N, CA, C and O of each residue as an XYZ file, in Angstrom:
904
protein
N       0.787     -1.199     -0.003
C       0.114     -0.013     -0.036
C       0.818      1.246     -0.047
O       0.268      2.329     -0.248
N       2.171      1.061      0.197
C       3.087      2.270      0.363
C       3.518      2.829     -1.086
O       4.036      3.938     -1.215
N       3.276      2.026     -2.084
C       3.719      2.428     -3.376
C       3.107      3.521     -4.018
O       3.803      4.257     -4.717
N       1.780      3.752     -3.866
C       1.031      4.882     -4.429
C       1.549      6.274     -3.789
O       1.604      7.311     -4.451
N       1.903      6.186     -2.500
C       2.395      7.312     -1.845
C       3.784      7.747     -2.260
O       4.089      8.936     -2.354
N       4.619      6.745     -2.508
C       6.000      6.984     -2.939
C       5.837      7.725     -4.417
O       6.499      8.725     -4.695
N       4.943      7.165     -5.275
C       4.921      7.685     -6.552
C       4.249      9.145     -6.475
O       4.614     10.015     -7.266
N       3.465      9.344     -5.708
C       2.895     10.658     -5.587
C       3.899     11.727     -5.092
O       3.973     12.856     -5.578
N       4.625     11.288     -4.131
C       5.701     12.279     -3.600
C       6.734     12.546     -4.829
O       7.162     13.683     -5.028
N       7.083     11.531     -5.580
C       8.038     11.715     -6.564
C       7.633     12.754     -7.647
O       8.392     13.611     -8.099
N       6.299     12.559     -8.012
C       5.610     13.349     -8.975
C       5.609     14.879     -8.418
O       5.896     15.802     -9.180
N       5.307     15.084     -7.197
C       5.227     16.376     -6.635
C       6.577     17.042     -6.589
O       6.708     18.266     -6.615
N       7.681     16.097     -6.512
C       8.930     16.744     -6.239
C       9.509     17.012     -7.616
O      10.567     17.637     -7.688
N       8.906     16.592     -8.703
C       9.436     16.915    -10.078
C       8.752     18.231    -10.469
O       9.166     18.784    -11.488
N       7.792     18.775     -9.805
C       7.245     20.071    -10.314
C       8.169     21.232    -10.309
O       8.124     22.036    -11.241
N       8.996     21.377     -9.338
C       9.943     22.547     -9.385
C      10.859     22.478    -10.685
O      11.139     23.492    -11.324
N      11.308     21.192    -11.031
C      12.176     21.040    -12.058
C      11.348     21.609    -13.278
O      11.844     22.476    -13.998
N      10.020     21.088    -13.512
C       9.198     21.589    -14.617
C       8.904     22.972    -14.803
O       8.817     23.495    -15.914
N       8.733     23.632    -13.594
C       8.507     24.948    -13.378
C       9.800     25.837    -13.917
O       9.680     26.801    -14.673
N      10.864     25.417    -13.474
C      12.195     26.105    -13.898
C      12.288     26.053    -15.302
O      12.647     27.024    -15.969
N      11.923     24.756    -15.868
C      12.117     24.427    -17.267
C      11.256     25.355    -18.274
O      11.664     25.727    -19.374
N      10.058     25.652    -17.740
C       9.209     26.377    -18.525
C       9.362     27.921    -18.350
O       8.748     28.723    -19.054
N      10.266     28.293    -17.314
C      10.505     29.715    -17.171
C      11.622     30.022    -18.079
O      11.685     31.101    -18.669
N      12.627     28.964    -18.218
C      13.754     29.400    -19.007
C      13.871     28.789    -20.349
O      14.831     29.023    -21.083
N      12.827     27.953    -20.692
C      12.920     27.360    -22.111
C      12.919     28.412    -23.241
O      13.488     28.262    -24.322
N      12.173     29.555    -22.839
C      12.074     30.588    -23.957
C      13.458     31.240    -24.132
O      13.551     31.976    -25.114
N      14.486     31.110    -23.402
C      15.635     31.606    -23.625
C      16.661     30.837    -24.423
O      17.778     31.267    -24.712
N      16.139     29.581    -24.772
C      16.956     28.552    -25.468
C      17.154     29.069    -26.860
O      16.199     29.397    -27.565
N      18.518     29.144    -27.286
C      18.976     29.680    -28.485
C      18.412     28.855    -29.673
O      18.368     29.411    -30.771
N      18.036     27.744    -29.565
C      17.590     26.823    -30.582
C      16.114     27.254    -30.996
O      15.695     27.091    -32.142
N      15.424     27.770    -30.056
C      13.914     28.064    -30.419
C      13.699     29.125    -31.242
O      14.668     29.787    -31.614
N      12.472     29.434    -31.631
C      12.098     30.519    -32.476
C      10.615     30.925    -32.092
O       9.709     30.103    -32.235
N      10.376     32.184    -31.609
C       9.118     32.605    -31.259
C       8.889     33.968    -32.084
O       9.682     34.908    -32.150
N       7.700     33.870    -32.662
C       7.463     35.165    -33.426
C       6.784     36.227    -32.661
O       5.621     36.122    -32.271
N       7.508     37.211    -32.465
C       7.123     38.367    -31.600
C       6.979     39.501    -32.427
O       7.844     39.683    -33.284
N       5.968     40.359    -32.318
C       5.638     41.488    -33.034
C       6.670     42.730    -32.650
O       7.058     42.897    -31.493
N       7.003     43.439    -33.568
C       7.970     44.550    -33.505
C       7.294     45.675    -32.637
O       6.072     45.812    -32.691
N       8.059     46.471    -31.849
C       7.676     47.487    -31.273
C       7.225     48.584    -32.367
O       7.548     48.449    -33.547
N       6.534     49.574    -31.953
C       6.087     50.583    -32.986
C       6.260     52.051    -32.547
O       5.755     52.938    -33.235
N       6.945     52.339    -31.441
C       7.225     53.740    -31.078
C       8.685     53.991    -30.907
O       9.350     53.360    -30.086
N       9.200     54.944    -31.707
C      10.650     55.314    -31.551
C      10.678     56.735    -30.990
O       9.727     57.516    -30.956
N      11.909     56.939    -30.563
C      12.240     58.281    -29.961
C      13.197     59.045    -30.871
O      14.257     58.557    -31.262
N      12.782     60.231    -31.178
C      13.605     61.039    -32.100
C      15.077     61.206    -31.653
O      15.294     61.578    -30.500
N      16.019     60.973    -32.434
C      17.549     61.094    -32.073
C      18.054     59.827    -31.568
O      19.261     59.740    -31.346
N      17.215     58.734    -31.337
C      17.785     57.530    -30.780
C      17.637     56.457    -31.784
O      16.986     56.641    -32.812
N      18.243     55.308    -31.504
C      18.015     54.104    -32.443
C      16.774     53.307    -32.153
O      16.158     53.387    -31.090
N      16.465     52.584    -33.096
C      15.232     51.876    -32.985
C      15.387     50.568    -33.860
O      15.842     50.620    -35.003
N      14.981     49.392    -33.255
C      14.964     48.062    -33.767
C      13.669     47.680    -34.470
O      12.653     47.547    -33.789
N      13.637     47.499    -35.766
C      12.638     47.047    -36.536
C      12.526     45.569    -36.525
O      13.339     44.906    -37.168
N      11.592     45.008    -35.852
C      11.585     43.529    -35.692
C      10.881     42.876    -36.808
O       9.891     43.401    -37.319
N      11.368     41.729    -37.211
C      10.602     40.827    -38.093
C      11.104     39.422    -38.020
O      12.220     39.139    -38.454
N      10.284     38.503    -37.467
C      10.547     37.210    -37.406
C       9.550     36.320    -37.987
O       8.349     36.504    -37.789
N      10.002     35.360    -38.698
C       9.286     34.312    -39.458
C       9.827     32.892    -39.213
O      10.825     32.507    -39.822
N       9.164     32.085    -38.304
C       9.813     30.800    -37.856
C       9.511     29.757    -38.938
O       8.461     29.773    -39.581
N      10.429     28.899    -39.100
C      10.118     27.825    -40.057
C       9.135     26.680    -39.208
O       9.217     26.350    -38.025
N       8.338     26.284    -40.093
C       7.337     25.124    -39.507
C       8.056     23.949    -39.124
O       7.655     23.323    -38.143
N       9.159     23.521    -39.819
C       9.928     22.316    -39.347
C      11.404     22.665    -39.371
O      12.019     23.006    -40.381
N      11.927     22.538    -38.098
C      13.242     23.150    -37.955
C      14.258     22.231    -38.663
O      15.330     22.720    -39.018
N      13.972     20.854    -38.904
C      14.894     19.932    -39.450
C      15.230     20.215    -40.945
O      16.253     19.797    -41.488
N      14.269     20.967    -41.560
C      14.421     21.217    -43.112
C      15.292     22.350    -43.158
O      15.073     23.369    -42.503
N      16.261     22.199    -43.906
C      17.307     23.351    -44.244
C      16.553     24.242    -45.282
O      15.676     23.865    -46.059
N      17.083     25.532    -45.139
C      16.576     26.615    -46.057
C      17.491     27.640    -46.252
O      18.439     27.847    -45.494
N      17.218     28.335    -47.318
C      17.973     29.697    -47.577
C      16.807     30.717    -47.762
O      15.728     30.476    -48.303
N      17.227     31.937    -47.201
C      16.415     33.102    -47.333
C      17.099     34.315    -47.454
O      18.252     34.502    -47.065
N      16.267     35.258    -48.078
C      16.756     36.700    -48.281
C      15.717     37.502    -47.629
O      14.571     37.079    -47.480
N      16.151     38.773    -47.199
C      15.221     39.747    -46.576
C      15.146     41.149    -47.396
O      16.165     41.686    -47.831
N      13.882     41.676    -47.560
C      13.750     42.920    -48.190
C      12.985     43.818    -47.238
O      11.967     43.378    -46.705
N      13.394     45.004    -47.000
C      12.623     45.996    -46.194
C      12.203     47.106    -47.245
O      12.947     47.586    -48.101
N      10.844     47.432    -47.019
C      10.319     48.656    -47.803
C       9.691     49.579    -47.009
O       9.140     49.213    -45.971
N       9.697     50.795    -47.376
C       9.212     51.954    -46.393
C       8.190     52.887    -47.251
O       8.443     53.314    -48.377
N       7.103     53.106    -46.593
C       6.094     54.092    -47.081
C       5.850     55.165    -46.166
O       5.267     54.954    -45.102
N       6.320     56.490    -46.558
C       6.335     57.545    -45.545
C       4.899     57.918    -45.278
O       4.081     57.624    -46.149
N       4.463     58.566    -44.116
C       3.232     58.950    -43.872
C       2.735     59.904    -44.988
O       3.428     60.803    -45.465
N       1.456     59.617    -45.358
C       0.864     60.513    -46.512
C       1.160     60.145    -47.904
O       0.536     60.679    -48.821
N       2.146     59.195    -48.138
C       2.320     58.652    -49.484
C       1.702     57.298    -49.645
O       1.361     56.625    -48.672
N       1.560     56.900    -50.914
C       1.028     55.807    -51.371
C       1.907     54.729    -51.829
O       1.432     53.594    -51.844
N       3.170     54.919    -52.223
C       3.985     53.931    -52.815
C       5.141     53.694    -51.757
O       5.610     54.561    -51.019
N       5.544     52.261    -51.821
C       6.577     51.859    -50.928
C       7.940     52.012    -51.722
O       8.066     51.723    -52.912
N       8.976     52.521    -50.877
C      10.296     52.547    -51.414
C      11.230     51.287    -50.869
O      11.279     51.014    -49.670
N      11.862     50.654    -51.734
C      12.766     49.687    -51.380
C      14.021     50.253    -50.753
O      14.837     50.957    -51.347
N      14.091     49.852    -49.430
C      15.205     50.604    -48.716
C      16.360     49.709    -48.364
O      17.489     50.189    -48.262
N      16.127     48.409    -48.171
C      17.281     47.485    -47.699
C      17.047     46.044    -48.308
O      15.941     45.588    -48.600
N      18.120     45.473    -48.436
C      18.184     44.030    -49.049
C      19.303     43.422    -48.225
O      20.323     44.053    -47.952
N      19.052     42.032    -47.796
C      20.044     41.249    -47.171
C      19.939     39.916    -47.738
O      18.871     39.304    -47.739
N      21.122     39.401    -48.269
C      21.363     38.066    -48.864
C      22.694     37.687    -48.238
O      23.745     38.135    -48.696
N      22.660     36.860    -47.188
C      23.839     36.608    -46.468
C      25.089     36.208    -47.255
O      25.071     35.237    -48.013
N      26.204     36.985    -47.064
C      26.510     37.872    -45.883
C      26.327     39.268    -46.342
O      26.756     40.149    -45.597
N      25.731     39.618    -47.504
C      25.685     41.035    -47.995
C      24.490     41.813    -47.484
O      23.363     41.319    -47.491
N      24.744     43.022    -47.044
C      23.615     43.866    -46.556
C      23.706     45.111    -47.262
O      24.704     45.824    -47.158
N      22.691     45.421    -47.998
C      22.617     46.564    -48.933
C      21.599     47.593    -48.711
O      20.412     47.303    -48.860
N      21.997     48.887    -48.332
C      21.096     49.956    -48.162
C      20.745     50.537    -49.523
O      21.642     50.809    -50.321
N      19.465     50.734    -49.807
C      19.103     50.917    -51.193
C      18.430     52.285    -51.439
O      18.143     52.665    -52.574
N      18.181     53.042    -50.270
C      17.591     54.337    -50.414
C      18.513     55.355    -49.725
O      19.022     55.035    -48.651
N      18.766     56.572    -50.272
C      19.794     57.533    -49.749
C      19.232     58.125    -48.450
O      20.021     58.660    -47.671
N      17.896     58.067    -48.157
C      17.250     58.619    -46.903
C      17.808     57.731    -45.722
O      17.899     58.179    -44.579
N      18.119     56.644    -46.013
C      18.590     55.735    -44.961
C      20.099     55.279    -45.111
O      20.536     54.274    -44.550
N      20.821     56.073    -45.883
C      22.252     55.805    -46.030
C      23.052     55.988    -44.716
O      23.007     57.012    -44.035
N      23.853     54.795    -44.407
C      24.515     54.733    -43.167
C      23.826     54.554    -41.902
O      24.450     54.512    -40.842
N      22.441     54.438    -41.976
C      21.724     54.520    -40.813
C      21.024     53.054    -40.618
O      20.337     52.899    -39.608
N      21.144     52.160    -41.380
C      20.625     50.791    -41.242
C      21.634     49.750    -41.046
O      22.633     49.642    -41.758
N      21.336     48.958    -40.022
C      22.259     47.750    -39.669
C      21.532     46.552    -39.506
O      20.513     46.422    -38.827
N      22.172     45.592    -40.233
C      21.587     44.100    -40.060
C      21.642     43.694    -38.606
O      22.719     43.708    -38.010
N      20.366     43.284    -37.933
C      20.432     42.641    -36.606
C      19.568     41.409    -36.606
O      18.842     41.091    -35.664
N      19.703     40.714    -37.772
C      18.982     39.411    -37.827
C      19.958     38.202    -37.841
O      21.131     38.297    -37.481
N      19.391     37.082    -38.277
C      20.061     35.847    -38.283
C      21.361     35.931    -39.098
O      21.323     36.374    -40.246
N      22.543     35.507    -38.522
C      23.891     35.684    -39.078
C      24.148     34.376    -39.946
O      25.267     33.863    -39.911
N      23.254     33.890    -40.633
C      23.508     32.814    -41.732
C      22.467     32.836    -42.779
O      21.547     33.647    -42.682
N      22.535     31.989    -43.803
C      21.609     31.960    -44.902
C      20.232     31.504    -44.448
O      19.254     31.949    -45.050
N      20.065     30.646    -43.424
C      18.784     30.101    -42.913
C      18.147     31.183    -42.120
O      18.082     31.088    -40.895
N      17.710     32.128    -42.713
C      17.139     33.367    -41.853
C      15.767     33.150    -41.240
O      14.844     32.748    -41.947
N      15.602     33.405    -39.942
C      14.386     33.434    -39.493
C      14.155     34.754    -38.610
O      13.034     35.080    -38.221
N      15.175     35.393    -38.363
C      14.957     36.763    -37.763
C      15.507     37.875    -38.849
O      16.681     37.857    -39.219
N      14.640     38.756    -39.284
C      14.990     39.674    -40.273
C      15.160     41.259    -39.825
O      15.018     42.205    -40.600
N      15.468     41.351    -38.523
C      15.364     42.686    -38.046
C      16.563     43.548    -38.468
O      17.676     43.080    -38.707
N      16.244     44.829    -38.537
C      17.136     45.850    -38.851
C      17.145     46.878    -37.854
O      16.076     47.077    -37.276
N      18.150     47.580    -37.533
C      18.357     48.637    -36.641
C      18.475     50.032    -37.328
O      19.337     50.237    -38.183
N      17.611     50.959    -36.943
C      17.749     52.320    -37.548
C      18.418     53.144    -36.515
O      18.054     53.138    -35.339
N      19.489     53.919    -37.011
C      20.201     54.838    -36.173
C      19.674     56.209    -36.459
O      19.251     56.511    -37.575
N      19.703     57.115    -35.351
C      19.387     58.332    -35.316
C      18.068     58.635    -36.047
O      18.008     59.364    -37.037
N      16.938     57.974    -35.439
C      15.561     58.119    -35.816
C      15.127     59.623    -35.979
O      15.453     60.437    -35.116
N      14.461     59.963    -36.980
C      13.946     61.406    -37.206
C      12.431     61.195    -37.444
O      11.954     60.071    -37.605
N      11.734     62.281    -37.457
C      10.290     62.437    -37.672
C       9.992     62.033    -39.076
O       8.881     61.575    -39.342
N      10.919     62.172    -40.003
C      10.763     61.660    -41.407
C      10.655     60.258    -41.564
O      10.291     59.786    -42.641
N      10.980     59.441    -40.444
C      10.957     58.023    -40.442
C       9.549     57.548    -40.109
O       9.311     56.341    -40.092
N       8.646     58.413    -39.854
C       7.385     57.880    -39.426
C       6.618     57.287    -40.856
O       6.552     57.884    -41.931
N       6.135     56.108    -40.574
C       5.317     55.534    -41.663
C       5.199     54.044    -41.684
O       5.408     53.487    -40.606
N       4.926     53.356    -42.637
C       4.883     51.768    -42.717
C       5.989     51.231    -43.171
O       6.504     51.672    -44.198
N       6.490     50.277    -42.534
C       7.605     49.446    -43.038
C       7.184     48.058    -43.179
O       6.520     47.488    -42.313
N       7.616     47.440    -44.406
C       7.190     46.076    -44.762
C       8.534     45.214    -44.886
O       9.526     45.531    -45.542
N       8.374     44.168    -44.193
C       9.563     43.191    -44.142
C       9.115     41.970    -44.994
O       8.054     41.390    -44.761
N       9.922     41.622    -45.941
C       9.522     40.490    -46.782
C      10.580     39.425    -46.642
O      11.709     39.723    -47.034
N      10.374     38.217    -46.135
C      11.433     37.162    -46.086
C      10.984     36.173    -47.178
O       9.859     35.674    -47.214
N      11.919     35.949    -48.018
C      11.647     34.938    -49.247
C      12.640     33.854    -49.026
O      13.858     33.849    -49.201
N      11.786     32.897    -48.580
C      12.493     31.596    -48.178
C      12.364     30.365    -49.167
O      11.268     30.036    -49.621
N      13.568     29.685    -49.484
C      13.482     28.509    -50.169
C      13.837     27.290    -49.285
O      14.947     27.127    -48.777
N      12.775     26.440    -49.150
C      13.073     25.155    -48.407
C      13.655     24.197    -49.174
O      13.150     23.865    -50.246
N      14.709     23.684    -48.734
C      15.628     22.640    -49.481
C      15.159     21.211    -49.133
O      15.747     20.524    -48.298
N      14.009     20.774    -49.855
C      13.540     19.457    -49.471
C      14.243     18.461    -50.316
O      14.897     18.813    -51.298
N      14.116     17.187    -49.941
C      14.867     16.114    -50.600
C      14.378     15.938    -52.101
O      15.206     15.701    -52.982
N      13.057     16.053    -52.375
C      12.698     15.810    -53.660
C      12.686     17.058    -54.574
O      13.167     17.036    -55.707
N      12.057     18.244    -53.968
C      12.086     19.518    -54.692
C      12.292     20.558    -53.725
O      12.246     20.286    -52.525
N      12.531     21.817    -54.166
C      12.577     22.976    -53.365
C      11.350     23.736    -53.476
O      10.764     23.907    -54.545
N      10.907     24.264    -52.179
C       9.695     25.017    -52.154
C       9.898     26.375    -51.660
O      10.544     26.549    -50.627
N       9.399     27.354    -52.314
C       9.490     28.871    -52.128
C       8.368     29.378    -51.325
O       7.204     29.165    -51.666
N       8.661     30.009    -50.322
C       7.635     30.614    -49.422
C       8.092     32.113    -49.210
O       9.290     32.391    -49.154
N       7.118     33.054    -49.096
C       7.290     34.422    -48.880
C       6.344     34.826    -47.798
O       5.141     34.577    -47.862
N       6.934     35.483    -46.760
C       6.235     35.904    -45.551
C       6.468     37.503    -45.571
O       7.552     38.054    -45.765
N       5.331     38.082    -45.352
C       5.515     39.583    -45.161
C       4.850     40.032    -43.891
O       3.819     39.506    -43.471
N       5.509     41.081    -43.260
C       5.165     41.559    -42.051
C       5.288     43.164    -42.068
O       6.269     43.698    -42.587
N       4.204     43.945    -41.451
C       4.347     45.393    -41.589
C       4.265     45.922    -40.126
O       3.630     45.402    -39.209
N       5.096     47.156    -40.070
C       5.244     47.832    -38.736
C       4.845     49.203    -39.113
O       5.330     49.785    -40.083
N       3.886     49.747    -38.272
C       3.490     51.094    -38.345
C       4.252     51.932    -37.233
O       3.973     51.910    -36.034
N       5.198     52.628    -37.793
C       6.184     53.283    -36.850
C       5.678     54.658    -36.459
O       5.283     55.356    -37.392
N       5.632     55.097    -35.390
C       5.416     56.418    -34.900
C       6.839     56.946    -34.218
O       7.634     56.166    -33.693
N       7.026     58.248    -34.293
C       8.082     58.797    -33.586
C       7.778     59.872    -32.626
O       7.090     60.820    -33.006
N       8.228     59.818    -31.407
C       7.865     60.907    -30.348
C       9.139     61.510    -29.997
O      10.240     60.987    -30.168
N       8.882     62.766    -29.442
C      10.221     63.487    -28.951
C      10.820     62.946    -27.706
O      12.036     62.867    -27.532
N       9.826     62.539    -26.757
C      10.305     61.995    -25.468
C       9.530     60.561    -25.275
O       8.346     60.373    -25.551
N      10.361     59.676    -24.790
C       9.938     58.319    -24.536
C       8.816     58.334    -23.536
O       8.987     58.935    -22.475
N       7.642     57.699    -23.797
C       6.480     57.586    -22.940
C       6.380     56.225    -22.448
O       6.264     55.250    -23.191
N       6.430     56.171    -21.097
C       6.438     54.824    -20.475
C       4.991     54.333    -20.219
O       4.296     54.840    -19.338
N       4.564     53.337    -21.012
C       3.212     52.873    -21.138
C       2.771     52.326    -19.775
O       3.471     51.431    -19.301
N       1.711     52.743    -19.089
C       1.176     52.281    -17.777
C       1.037     50.713    -17.785
O       1.288     50.044    -16.782
N       0.604     50.144    -19.032
C       0.478     48.709    -18.984
C       1.844     47.948    -18.955
O       1.922     46.810    -18.493
N       2.923     48.626    -19.469
C       4.257     47.981    -19.353
C       4.705     48.169    -17.887
O       5.366     47.275    -17.359
N       4.398     49.219    -17.245
C       4.838     49.376    -15.800
C       4.143     48.246    -14.944
O       4.784     47.482    -14.222
N       2.833     48.215    -15.084
C       2.098     47.268    -14.421
C       2.647     45.830    -14.687
O       2.834     45.092    -13.719
N       2.910     45.401    -15.942
C       3.372     44.126    -16.299
C       4.668     43.923    -15.700
O       4.962     42.802    -15.284
N       5.489     44.909    -15.609
C       6.830     44.744    -14.939
C       6.762     44.404    -13.527
O       7.479     43.535    -13.031
N       5.863     45.113    -12.843
C       5.712     45.015    -11.347
C       4.990     43.418    -11.178
O       5.417     42.634    -10.330
N       4.032     43.124    -11.954
C       3.552     41.753    -11.774
C       4.498     40.608    -12.030
O       4.372     39.502    -11.505
N       5.549     40.978    -12.956
C       6.631     39.962    -13.268
C       7.430     39.677    -12.152
O       7.835     38.538    -11.920
N       7.710     40.769    -11.362
C       8.652     40.663    -10.247
C       7.925     40.019     -9.002
O       8.485     39.250     -8.221
N       6.684     40.403     -8.917
C       5.764     39.689     -7.822
C       5.721     38.256     -8.226
O       5.932     37.467     -7.304
N       5.495     37.751     -9.390
C       5.319     36.454     -9.923
C       6.619     35.735     -9.459
O       6.588     34.681     -8.824
N       7.794     36.394     -9.830
C       9.044     35.740     -9.569
C       9.246     35.394     -8.080
O       9.685     34.317     -7.677
N       8.884     36.405     -7.336
C       9.038     36.109     -5.811
C       8.065     35.114     -5.340
O       8.411     34.253     -4.531
N       6.859     35.183     -5.805
C       5.871     34.073     -5.400
C       6.488     32.843     -5.778
O       6.711     32.020     -4.890
N       6.841     32.555     -7.126
C       7.362     31.205     -7.558
C       8.500     30.720     -6.719
O       8.600     29.540     -6.383
N       9.422     31.724     -6.359
C      10.601     31.336     -5.570
C      10.117     30.741     -4.199
O      10.619     29.736     -3.696
N       9.064     31.482     -3.635
C       8.666     30.983     -2.246
C       7.908     29.609     -2.476
O       8.187     28.677     -1.722
N       7.098     29.457     -3.336
C       6.528     28.233     -3.772
C       7.402     27.099     -3.970
O       7.125     26.008     -3.473
N       8.619     27.321     -4.784
C       9.556     26.303     -4.818
C      10.254     25.844     -3.636
O      10.570     24.666     -3.469
N      10.520     26.878     -2.729
C      11.117     26.570     -1.314
C      10.073     25.611     -0.568
O      10.450     24.554     -0.063
N       8.858     25.999     -0.531
C       7.923     25.126      0.137
C       7.878     23.789     -0.468
O       7.821     22.803      0.267
N       7.900     23.670     -1.762
C       7.817     22.330     -2.291
C       8.999     21.488     -1.963
O       8.861     20.303     -1.658
N      10.233     22.113     -2.024
C      11.373     21.520     -1.655
C      11.375     21.027     -0.326
O      11.893     19.934     -0.100
N      10.774     21.808      0.734
C      10.875     21.371      1.982
C       9.826     20.233      2.270
O      10.000     19.359      3.119
N       8.779     20.338      1.509
C       7.742     19.278      1.691
C       8.289     17.937      1.103
O       8.037     16.867      1.656
N       9.035     18.019     -0.018
C       9.637     16.949     -0.623
C      10.615     16.245      0.425
O      10.522     15.049      0.699
N      11.504     17.055      0.950
C      12.492     16.490      1.943
C      11.764     15.819      3.151
O      12.047     14.682      3.530
N      10.877     16.544      3.685
C       9.961     15.760      4.808
C       9.422     14.526      4.377
O       9.559     13.509      5.056
N       8.712     14.541      3.109
C       8.027     13.400      2.667
C       8.830     12.230      2.394
O       8.488     11.091      2.714
N      10.045     12.566      1.719
C      10.993     11.580      1.418
C      11.647     10.943      2.768
O      11.888      9.739      2.855
N      11.893     11.812      3.743
C      12.431     11.399      4.926
C      11.456     10.455      5.756
O      11.826      9.482      6.414
N      10.195     10.890      5.621
C       9.107      9.867      6.345
C       9.024      8.590      5.677
O       9.004      7.532      6.306
N       8.970      8.671      4.256
C       8.970      7.361      3.596
C      10.179      6.424      3.907
O      10.021      5.210      4.037
N      11.385      7.033      4.021
C      12.580      6.326      4.239
C      12.533      5.709      5.703
O      12.978      4.590      5.957
N      11.974      6.516      6.602
C      11.907      5.975      7.943
C      10.894      4.812      7.958
O      11.122      3.817      8.646
N       9.786      4.922      7.215
C       8.774      3.849      7.150
C       9.336      2.579      6.569
O       9.085      1.469      7.038
N      10.141      2.804      5.479
C      10.710      1.629      4.874
C      11.699      0.888      5.792
O      11.767     -0.341      5.769
N      12.388      1.569      6.521
C      13.450      1.059      7.417
C      12.703      0.323      8.661
O      13.180     -0.707      9.136
N      11.620      0.850      9.116
C      10.793      0.343     10.083
C      10.203     -1.046      9.631
O      10.231     -2.015     10.390
N       9.636     -1.106      8.284
C       9.161     -2.348      7.821
C      10.229     -3.280      7.681
O       9.985     -4.449      7.978
N      11.441     -2.954      7.256
C      12.560     -3.836      7.110
C      12.935     -4.406      8.464
O      13.235     -5.595      8.574
N      12.922     -3.561      9.511
C      13.186     -4.041     10.844
C      12.181     -4.983     11.426
O      12.500     -5.945     12.125
N      11.016     -4.682     11.126
C       9.864     -5.521     11.592
C       9.921     -6.996     10.851
O       9.640     -8.046     11.428
N      10.275     -6.908      9.663
C      10.238     -8.098      8.782
C      11.401     -9.045      9.237
O      11.274    -10.269      9.262
N      12.706     -8.287      9.646
C      13.714     -9.057     10.091
C      13.440     -9.647     11.509
O      14.000    -10.694     11.836
N      12.661     -9.054     12.290
C      12.414     -9.710     13.619
C      11.421    -10.737     13.500
O      11.475    -11.631     14.345
N      10.443    -10.800     12.545
C       9.560    -11.739     12.296
C       9.969    -13.050     11.750
O       9.396    -14.103     12.032
N      11.111    -12.929     10.857
C      11.549    -14.107     10.241
C      12.236    -15.196     11.160
O      12.019    -16.387     10.935
N      13.034    -14.810     12.156
C      13.508    -15.801     13.140
C      12.386    -16.491     13.867
O      12.432    -17.707     14.052
N      11.355    -15.738     14.294
C      10.205    -16.324     14.927
C       9.435    -17.468     14.088
O       9.035    -18.513     14.602
N       9.292    -17.155     12.830
C       8.765    -18.254     11.924
C       9.635    -19.277     11.774
O       9.177    -20.416     11.681
N      10.978    -19.065     11.727
C      11.823    -20.333     11.591
C      11.797    -21.148     12.821
O      11.746    -22.376     12.742
N      11.828    -20.548     13.921
C      11.700    -21.188     15.192
C      10.472    -22.021     15.284
O      10.571    -23.163     15.734
N       9.226    -21.511     14.864
C       7.901    -22.162     15.006
C       7.987    -23.429     14.066
O       7.565    -24.534     14.407
N       8.546    -23.170     12.912
C       8.707    -24.391     11.962
C       9.547    -25.446     12.454
O       9.236    -26.612     12.212
N      10.693    -25.139     13.192
C      11.533    -26.101     13.711
C      10.792    -26.817     14.923
O      11.008    -28.013     15.116
N       9.957    -26.134     15.709
C       9.236    -26.683     16.821
C       8.253    -27.674     16.283
O       7.957    -28.653     16.967
N       7.773    -27.497     15.200
C       6.791    -28.389     14.676
C       7.185    -29.595     14.007
O       6.366    -30.397     13.559
N       8.567    -29.749     13.925
C       9.152    -30.982     13.397
C       9.273    -32.071     14.306
O       9.938    -31.898     15.327
N       8.675    -33.278     14.063
C       8.647    -34.425     14.991
C       9.871    -35.380     14.713
O       9.986    -35.861     13.585
N      10.780    -35.669     15.689
C      11.789    -36.627     15.496
C      11.349    -38.025     15.617
O      10.633    -38.335     16.569
N      11.735    -38.965     14.680
C      11.352    -40.367     14.587
C      12.358    -41.050     15.632
O      12.320    -42.266     15.821
């Protein structure tokens, strides 16, 4: 009857490991998560235009190129401003000359197509379109896939800290503290539970060891000599 209790204790004691894994798995370099770009830049500072397109199957090799287009506020046509084909990065419009830097994947299998704008100005307000042209290198044939993402960029004179971001940051720290306390409680519980189960097993072994000589003596007493 003790086996279900042992299994239960082991399962509970594995929870801290699972929690820690879930907290830090997002930082693993091998993973890919499609996160939207920020949309508010500060005049005179730098800004990262985010563009992420994850492959559906990581085991399939691929080659990709990235193009960025820009449509200024009030205009109808997009301008081709940047092209990346590993390892070459080309700025294609004079308005962004010496102001764009590649901050994406540093190989031909591109999943992150981000670029960094230096010295943002109010003339940079508008719509940015990121196009990732990917060729999947399949065993039988190659498949071409194009993914497009747009960023509506606004520029402000002074950075505004969003109240939602402040609340989220506070909640994050509170959650970290609560999780740490919870993990400590789980570890203490596991230690006590395992200790109790160990003592119970030792007690059963001792009781069994005491009962075996008595059973042997009873069997010997029951033997009749001829």
